[in-house]
Structure formats: C-alpha cells, structure tokens
C-alpha positions as CSV (number, residue, x, y, z in Angstrom):
1,X,27.9,-14.6,15.6
2,X,29.7,-15.3,12.3
3,X,30.7,-12.6,9.8
4,X,28.7,-12.2,6.6
5,X,30.6,-13.6,3.7
6,X,29.0,-11.5,0.9
7,X,30.4,-9.7,-2.1
8,X,29.6,-6.0,-2.2
9,X,30.6,-5.7,-5.8
10,X,27.1,-5.2,-7.3
11,X,26.6,-2.1,-5.1
12,X,30.2,-0.7,-5.2
13,X,29.3,1.9,-7.8
14,X,26.6,3.3,-5.5
15,X,28.3,2.9,-2.1
16,X,31.9,2.4,-2.6
17,X,33.3,3.8,0.6
18,X,30.6,2.0,2.7
19,X,31.1,-1.3,1.0
20,X,34.9,-1.2,1.3
21,X,34.7,-0.2,5.0
22,X,32.2,-3.1,5.8
23,X,34.4,-5.6,4.0
24,X,37.5,-4.4,5.9
25,X,35.7,-4.5,9.2
26,X,34.5,-8.1,8.7
27,X,31.4,-6.9,10.5
28,X,28.5,-9.1,11.6
29,X,25.5,-9.2,9.3
30,X,23.5,-7.3,11.9
31,X,26.0,-4.5,11.9
32,X,25.8,-4.4,8.1
33,X,22.0,-4.4,8.2
34,X,21.9,-1.6,10.6
35,X,24.6,0.4,8.9
36,X,23.0,0.3,5.5
37,X,19.6,0.9,6.9
38,X,20.7,4.1,8.6
39,X,22.7,5.3,5.6
40,X,19.9,4.7,3.1
41,X,17.3,6.6,5.2
42,X,19.7,9.4,6.0
43,X,20.4,9.8,2.3
44,X,16.8,9.9,1.3
45,X,16.1,12.5,4.0
46,X,19.0,14.7,3.0
47,X,18.2,14.6,-0.8
48,X,14.4,14.6,-0.5
49,X,14.2,11.8,-3.1
50,X,15.1,8.2,-3.6
51,X,18.4,7.6,-5.3
52,X,19.6,4.5,-7.1
53,X,21.9,4.0,-4.1
54,X,18.9,3.7,-1.9
55,X,17.4,0.9,-4.0
56,X,20.8,-0.9,-4.2
57,X,21.3,-0.6,-0.4
58,X,17.8,-1.9,0.3
59,X,18.3,-4.9,-2.0
60,X,21.7,-5.6,-0.5
61,X,20.2,-5.4,3.1
62,X,17.4,-7.8,2.0
63,X,20.0,-10.2,0.6
64,X,22.0,-10.1,3.8
65,X,18.8,-10.6,5.9
66,X,18.0,-13.7,3.9
67,X,21.4,-15.1,4.5
68,X,21.2,-14.4,8.2
69,X,17.7,-16.0,8.4
70,X,17.7,-18.8,5.9
71,X,14.3,-20.5,5.5
72,X,13.5,-23.4,7.7
73,X,13.3,-26.7,5.7
74,X,9.7,-27.6,6.9
75,X,8.0,-24.3,7.9
76,X,4.7,-24.0,9.7
77,X,2.6,-21.8,7.5
78,X,-0.4,-20.1,9.3
79,X,-3.2,-18.6,7.1
80,X,-5.8,-16.0,8.0
81,X,-7.7,-15.2,4.9
82,X,-10.8,-17.0,3.4
83,X,-9.1,-19.8,1.5
84,X,-10.8,-22.9,0.2
85,X,-9.4,-26.4,0.1
86,X,-8.0,-25.8,-3.5
87,X,-6.1,-22.8,-2.3
88,X,-4.6,-24.8,0.6
89,X,-3.6,-27.5,-2.0
90,X,-1.9,-24.8,-4.1
91,X,0.1,-23.4,-1.3
92,X,1.1,-26.9,-0.2
93,X,2.4,-27.7,-3.7
94,X,4.6,-24.6,-3.6
95,X,6.4,-26.0,-0.5
96,X,5.6,-29.7,-0.1
97,X,7.5,-30.1,3.2
98,X,5.6,-27.2,4.9
99,X,2.7,-27.7,7.3
100,X,-0.2,-25.4,6.3
101,X,-2.7,-24.4,9.0
102,X,-5.9,-22.5,8.1
103,X,-6.5,-20.6,11.3
104,X,-9.1,-18.2,10.1
105,X,-10.1,-15.3,12.3
106,X,-11.4,-17.7,14.9
107,X,-8.0,-19.3,15.8
108,X,-5.4,-16.8,14.5
109,X,-4.7,-15.4,18.0
110,X,-3.8,-18.9,19.1
111,X,-1.9,-20.1,16.0
112,X,0.1,-17.0,15.2
113,X,2.9,-17.6,17.8
114,X,3.5,-21.1,16.3
115,X,4.0,-19.7,12.7
116,X,7.2,-19.6,10.8
117,X,5.3,-17.9,8.0
118,X,2.1,-16.0,8.3
119,X,-0.2,-15.0,5.4
120,X,-3.4,-13.1,5.9
121,X,-5.0,-10.1,7.6
122,X,-6.0,-10.6,11.3
123,X,-9.1,-8.5,12.0
124,X,-9.2,-9.6,15.7
125,X,-6.6,-8.7,18.3
126,X,-3.5,-10.9,18.0
127,X,-0.3,-11.2,20.1
128,X,2.2,-9.6,17.9
129,X,4.6,-8.6,20.6
130,X,4.6,-12.1,22.1
131,X,4.9,-13.6,18.7
132,X,8.0,-11.5,17.9
133,X,9.5,-12.1,21.3
134,X,9.2,-15.9,20.7
135,X,11.5,-15.5,17.8
136,X,9.9,-18.1,15.6
137,X,8.1,-16.0,12.9
138,X,10.3,-15.2,9.9
139,X,7.9,-13.7,7.3
140,X,4.6,-12.0,7.1
141,X,2.7,-11.9,3.8
142,X,-0.1,-9.5,4.2
143,X,-3.2,-10.4,2.2
144,X,-4.1,-6.7,2.0
145,X,-2.3,-3.7,0.4
146,X,-2.7,-1.8,3.7
147,X,-0.2,-2.8,6.4
148,X,-1.4,-0.9,9.5
149,X,-2.8,-4.2,10.8
150,X,0.6,-5.9,11.1
151,X,3.3,-3.1,11.0
152,X,3.2,-2.7,14.8
153,X,6.4,-1.4,16.5
154,X,7.7,-4.9,17.5
155,X,7.4,-6.1,13.9
156,X,9.0,-3.0,12.5
157,X,12.0,-3.4,14.9
158,X,12.4,-7.1,14.3
159,X,14.1,-9.0,11.6
160,X,10.9,-10.4,10.3
161,X,10.3,-10.0,6.5
162,X,7.1,-8.3,5.5
163,X,5.5,-8.4,2.0
164,X,2.2,-6.8,0.9
165,X,-0.6,-7.4,-1.5
166,X,0.0,-4.1,-3.3
167,X,-1.4,-4.1,-6.8
168,X,-3.2,-7.5,-6.5
169,X,-6.6,-5.9,-6.8
170,X,-5.5,-2.8,-8.6
171,X,-8.1,-3.4,-11.4
172,X,-11.0,-3.5,-8.9
173,X,-9.7,-0.4,-7.0
174,X,-9.4,1.5,-10.2
175,X,-12.9,0.5,-11.1
176,X,-14.2,1.7,-7.8
177,X,-12.4,5.0,-8.2
178,X,-13.9,5.6,-11.6
179,X,-17.4,4.7,-10.4
180,X,-17.0,7.3,-7.5
181,X,-15.5,9.9,-9.8
182,X,-18.2,9.6,-12.5
183,X,-20.9,9.5,-9.9
184,X,-19.7,12.9,-8.8
185,X,-19.1,14.4,-12.2
186,X,-22.4,13.1,-13.8
187,X,-24.4,13.8,-10.6
188,X,-25.7,10.2,-10.2
189,X,-26.8,10.5,-6.6
190,X,-28.8,13.6,-7.5
191,X,-30.5,11.9,-10.4
192,X,-31.2,8.8,-8.2
193,X,-33.0,11.1,-5.7
194,X,-35.0,12.5,-8.6
195,X,-36.0,9.1,-9.8
196,X,-37.3,8.1,-6.4
197,X,-39.4,11.3,-6.5
198,X,-40.5,10.6,-10.1
199,X,-38.8,13.7,-11.4
200,X,-37.3,14.0,-14.8
201,X,-35.4,17.3,-14.6
202,X,-32.1,18.1,-16.3
203,X,-29.4,19.4,-13.9
204,X,-25.8,20.7,-14.7
205,X,-23.1,18.0,-14.8
206,X,-19.4,18.1,-15.1
207,X,-16.8,16.5,-17.3
208,X,-14.1,14.0,-16.4
209,X,-12.9,14.1,-19.9
210,X,-10.1,16.7,-20.3
211,X,-9.9,17.4,-16.5
212,X,-6.6,17.5,-14.5
213,X,-6.3,14.6,-12.1
214,X,-3.9,14.3,-9.2
215,X,-3.1,10.8,-8.1
216,X,-1.6,10.7,-4.6
217,X,0.4,7.6,-4.4
218,X,1.8,5.9,-7.5
219,X,2.1,2.3,-6.3
220,X,0.2,-0.6,-7.8
221,X,-3.2,1.1,-7.4
222,X,-2.0,4.5,-8.5
223,X,-0.4,3.1,-11.6
224,X,-3.5,1.2,-12.7
225,X,-5.5,4.4,-12.1
226,X,-3.2,6.3,-14.5
227,X,-3.7,3.6,-17.1
228,X,-7.5,3.7,-16.7
229,X,-7.7,7.4,-16.8
230,X,-5.5,7.8,-20.0
231,X,-8.3,7.2,-22.5
232,X,-10.3,10.0,-20.8
233,X,-7.8,12.6,-22.2
234,X,-7.0,13.8,-18.7
235,X,-3.9,15.6,-17.7
236,X,-2.4,13.3,-15.2
237,X,-0.2,14.4,-12.2
238,X,1.0,12.1,-9.4
239,X,3.0,12.2,-6.3
240,X,4.9,9.3,-4.9
241,X,7.9,8.6,-2.5
242,X,9.7,7.2,-5.4
243,X,9.5,9.9,-8.0
244,X,12.4,8.5,-10.1
245,X,10.4,5.4,-11.1
246,X,9.1,5.1,-14.7
247,X,6.0,7.3,-15.1
248,X,4.5,6.1,-18.3
249,X,1.3,8.0,-19.1
250,X,1.8,10.7,-16.6
251,X,2.3,14.4,-17.4
252,X,4.3,14.8,-14.1
253,X,5.5,12.6,-11.3
254,X,6.8,14.4,-8.2
255,X,7.9,13.6,-4.7
256,X,5.6,13.9,-1.7
257,X,7.0,17.4,-1.0
258,X,5.2,18.6,-4.1
259,X,1.7,17.4,-2.9
260,X,0.6,20.8,-1.6
261,X,2.0,22.6,-4.6
262,X,0.1,20.4,-7.1
263,X,-3.3,20.5,-5.2
264,X,-4.4,23.8,-6.7
265,X,-3.9,22.4,-10.2
266,X,-6.3,19.5,-9.8
267,X,-9.9,19.3,-10.7
268,X,-10.0,15.8,-9.1
269,X,-7.7,14.5,-6.4
270,X,-7.6,10.7,-6.1
271,X,-6.0,9.2,-3.0
272,X,-4.1,5.9,-3.5
273,X,-1.4,6.3,-0.9
274,X,-0.6,4.0,2.0
275,X,-1.4,5.0,5.6
276,X,1.8,5.9,7.3
277,X,2.8,8.4,10.1
278,X,3.6,10.9,7.3
279,X,0.3,10.4,5.3
280,X,-2.2,10.1,8.2
281,X,-4.5,13.1,8.1
282,X,-2.8,14.5,5.0
283,X,-6.2,15.9,3.7
284,X,-6.7,18.4,6.6
285,X,-8.2,21.8,6.7
286,X,-5.1,23.4,5.1
287,X,-5.0,20.9,2.3
288,X,-8.7,21.4,1.5
289,X,-8.2,25.1,1.5
290,X,-5.3,24.7,-1.1
291,X,-7.4,22.6,-3.4
292,X,-9.0,24.3,-6.4
293,X,-12.4,25.6,-5.5
294,X,-15.1,23.2,-6.7
295,X,-12.7,20.3,-7.0
296,X,-13.6,16.6,-6.3
297,X,-11.9,14.3,-3.8
298,X,-11.9,10.6,-4.2
299,X,-10.5,8.2,-1.5
300,X,-10.0,4.6,-2.4
301,X,-6.9,4.1,-0.2
302,X,-7.2,4.4,3.6
303,X,-9.8,6.4,5.7
304,X,-7.1,7.8,7.9
305,X,-5.6,9.9,5.1
306,X,-8.4,12.4,5.6
307,X,-9.5,14.5,8.5
308,X,-13.3,14.0,8.5
309,X,-14.2,17.4,9.8
310,X,-12.1,19.2,7.2
311,X,-13.8,17.4,4.3
312,X,-17.3,17.9,5.7
313,X,-16.5,21.6,6.1
314,X,-15.1,21.8,2.6
315,X,-18.3,20.2,1.2
316,X,-20.6,22.5,3.1
317,X,-18.7,25.6,2.1
318,X,-18.5,24.7,-1.6
319,X,-14.7,24.6,-1.5
320,X,-15.2,20.9,-2.5
321,X,-17.8,20.3,-5.2
322,X,-18.2,16.6,-4.1
323,X,-16.4,13.6,-2.8
324,X,-16.4,9.8,-3.1
325,X,-15.2,7.7,-0.3
326,X,-14.8,3.9,-0.4
327,X,-13.0,4.2,3.0
328,X,-13.8,6.4,5.9
329,X,-11.7,7.4,9.0
330,X,-13.9,5.2,11.2
331,X,-15.5,2.1,9.7
332,X,-18.3,2.0,9.8
333,X,-19.0,5.6,10.5
334,X,-20.9,6.2,13.7
335,X,-24.6,7.0,13.5
336,X,-23.7,10.5,14.6
337,X,-20.9,11.0,12.0
338,X,-21.4,14.2,9.9
339,X,-20.3,12.2,6.8
340,X,-23.8,10.7,6.4
341,X,-25.3,14.1,5.7
342,X,-22.4,15.8,4.1
343,X,-23.6,17.4,0.8
344,X,-22.2,15.8,-2.3
345,X,-20.5,12.9,-0.6
346,X,-20.9,9.4,-2.0
347,X,-20.0,6.6,0.4
348,X,-19.4,3.0,-0.5
349,X,-18.6,0.4,2.3
350,X,-14.9,-0.4,1.6
351,X,-15.8,-2.6,-1.5
352,X,-13.0,-1.4,-3.8
353,X,-11.0,-4.6,-3.2
354,X,-13.9,-7.0,-3.7
355,X,-13.5,-9.4,-6.6
356,X,-14.6,-12.9,-7.4
357,X,-11.0,-13.5,-8.1
358,X,-9.6,-12.0,-4.9
359,X,-8.7,-15.2,-3.1
360,X,-7.3,-16.8,-6.3
361,X,-5.1,-13.8,-6.9
362,X,-3.9,-13.6,-3.3
363,X,-3.0,-17.3,-3.3
364,X,-1.1,-16.9,-6.7
365,X,1.0,-14.1,-5.1
366,X,1.6,-16.0,-1.9
367,X,2.5,-19.3,-3.8
368,X,4.9,-17.5,-6.1
369,X,6.5,-15.8,-3.1
370,X,6.8,-19.1,-1.3
371,X,8.8,-20.5,-4.0
372,X,11.0,-17.4,-4.1
373,X,11.4,-17.4,-0.4
374,X,12.4,-21.1,-0.4
375,X,15.0,-20.5,-3.0
376,X,16.4,-17.3,-1.3
377,X,15.2,-15.0,-4.1
378,X,14.0,-11.4,-3.7
379,X,10.3,-11.4,-2.7
380,X,7.5,-9.7,-4.6
381,X,6.2,-6.6,-2.8
382,X,8.9,-6.7,-0.2
383,X,8.2,-3.9,2.3
384,X,10.6,-1.4,3.7
385,X,9.2,-1.5,7.2
386,X,10.5,2.0,8.1
387,X,8.6,3.5,5.1
388,X,5.6,1.3,5.5
389,X,5.3,0.1,1.8
390,X,7.2,-1.7,-0.9
391,X,9.7,-0.2,-3.4
392,X,8.6,-0.2,-7.1
393,X,12.0,-2.0,-8.0
394,X,11.0,-5.5,-6.8
395,X,10.0,-8.5,-8.9
396,X,6.6,-8.1,-10.8
397,X,3.4,-9.7,-9.7
398,X,2.9,-13.2,-11.2
399,X,-0.3,-12.3,-13.1
C-alpha cells in the first residue's frame, strides 16, 4: 500500500502535532484515516461539543478517503427509488460513461452487489454484508433522510461513503409539523368529532403564537422548522450535536446534553432528530415526566425516538396535553396498539416527506453529487457513519 501524499497544511492550525506526526511517519492512508477518526471522536467525547478541529479532521479524512478510493471511470449505478425515464436521463447526463440500472424494490437484492454506486432506499431485505465483502460498492446515496435502512454494522465499518437526503423535503416536513401542532392547539380532532355528531359547541383552545418551542435536532428539517415558526412569535430553543453552528432565528441552541434541562421550558416539543443508538427511546417515561405539564409533543422524525407506553401514559395522565405523530415506533401500529385510543393523539401515516416534487428533488441532489463525486469534490450531506448523520459544514443543497 502506498503512502498518502497529501498536504496537512489546511488543518495544521487545528491539529498541528497530529499533522506533523503523520507527515513524519509517512503512514498509509488507512492509518491516517483511523488516527484522525479516533482523535476527532475522542475530542468530541472529552469536550462534550464539536470543535472546529472536529470539522477540519472530518473534512481531511474524507479527502484522504477520496484519494484512496478514486471513482471508477465507468461506474455501475443502481437505483432503488421511484424514478421515471426522465430522471434516469438526468442521472445519465451527470455521468455519461456510467451504466444506470433502475432496480426498483423488485430487483434491488439481486442488483445491489453489482453496484459501484447505489442511490435509493431498499424497503426489502438486501445483502449488505455480502455486498460490502465483495468490495465493489464505493458510495451509498440514501434517498431518505433517515439512514437506519443502510447504516448496518458492515457499512459503518467499511470504507464506503454514505450521503443522505437530509433537508431535501424540509419544506414538506415543516408543513406536516405545523399541521400536527395546530391540530393540537386548535383542537381540530375534537371539532371534527363534533361535526360528525352535528354539534356546534365552543371548546377551549390553545395558542401556538407566543409559545416556547423546543426543536430536538437542528439539521435540515430542524432549521426549516425554525424558519417556519419565526412569524408565530415563538420563543425558539433547539438542541443539536453541532451546537456551534449558526443558529439564526433561535433564542438558544445547545448540545444534546441540554435536552433534559430544556424540556421543562417548552410548551411544544418537536422531534426532528435522526434515529441513532443515542436518540432511540429518548422520549421515555423520565423525559415525559420532565416535560412541562400540559405540553404538546410532535414527532416528524423517526418513530423509534419515542417509547410508546411512556407517551400513552403521559396523555392518559394529563402530563401531556396532546401529541401529533407522523411516525410511530411500529409502522403501521398493530391493531392492538394503545396509540389508536390514546387521548389527544393525532396520527398521520408517515406522509411528512410526501411531495409532488419529491423524486425531482432527490434526482437533483443525486445528480449534483454525482458530478462532485466524479471530480473528487466534497459531497453534499456526507455522513459521519459513526454519528449516523451529516455535519452542517458541507456543501449546500443544489436547490
């Protein structure tokens, strides 16, 4: 294996001793990747926040990975999202020498091991371990913001690049969150029941305007939520793994360790966080007990963020006034699930990401990333596989 011939100068002001040591050792690129990966995660664990050095090291590591795994001249691109012929033509124009295969859900298990590049979201069992072991796959572009469908252990441990669709449907997710929130505050389900019974009776309602809203997760969807909520004169709080990022429109942006501390301040808690080992079940019985009594919980992220029994108990006891779920821990909920009869709960069937423009937007992102990948440029929404989500410092979305 040849030594990496890369200048460390752009990162020297953050990691001078490490950069100098690596240069002196003439280490292999794999050694450098592993060293920087270990250091950046140790640094974040020790400080409790993400420093500029973390971002610099991550960028440097991605650059070295691109050098070690340069793109193949004529890649085989396998798709598994509902494209039309015009989308395939657009992808082909982005890399004319590529072979583009529209596998769909029907053939993805068969085609995935033959892919150099995969774009989509397999909703059927696929041979990830065998695909990684074969050593051909270079890059996964998820067509969803959530990554639990592809961030399996073998992918995480491999050199395969992963990018997400974070923020691609942020407008629609924000619309869904607002629909659920206003349904709760303005008692829309109650009034629909009255309408069916031909009743015209005033009932108490609540105000979204002027309330304190806690957004959990300040990625693409969380940032759009803050923009949409701003005209409602709300006090906006947020938590995120990257609390040092620009927080325009927020009254406070804090790290994930502040989540429990901020819960009692919020009239409405909106979940927009990715599902990771750290966030799974974060809304448990203890979290519900720490929320302001009579608060509202909105989940437009991932169903696994909440513990079903804890939310149901909170609604039944009045600790939670109401809740709006576009996602549930089990989809669809079983017929016996207590969610169906939980008081004050509004459920929509995971439609927050629906849009007439969804496939167009996804293809625009993938096409832009294909061009960047072919040129060795940093990718949009490049995922830190150990964290399970992208850094906010990458290139912007192409729309």
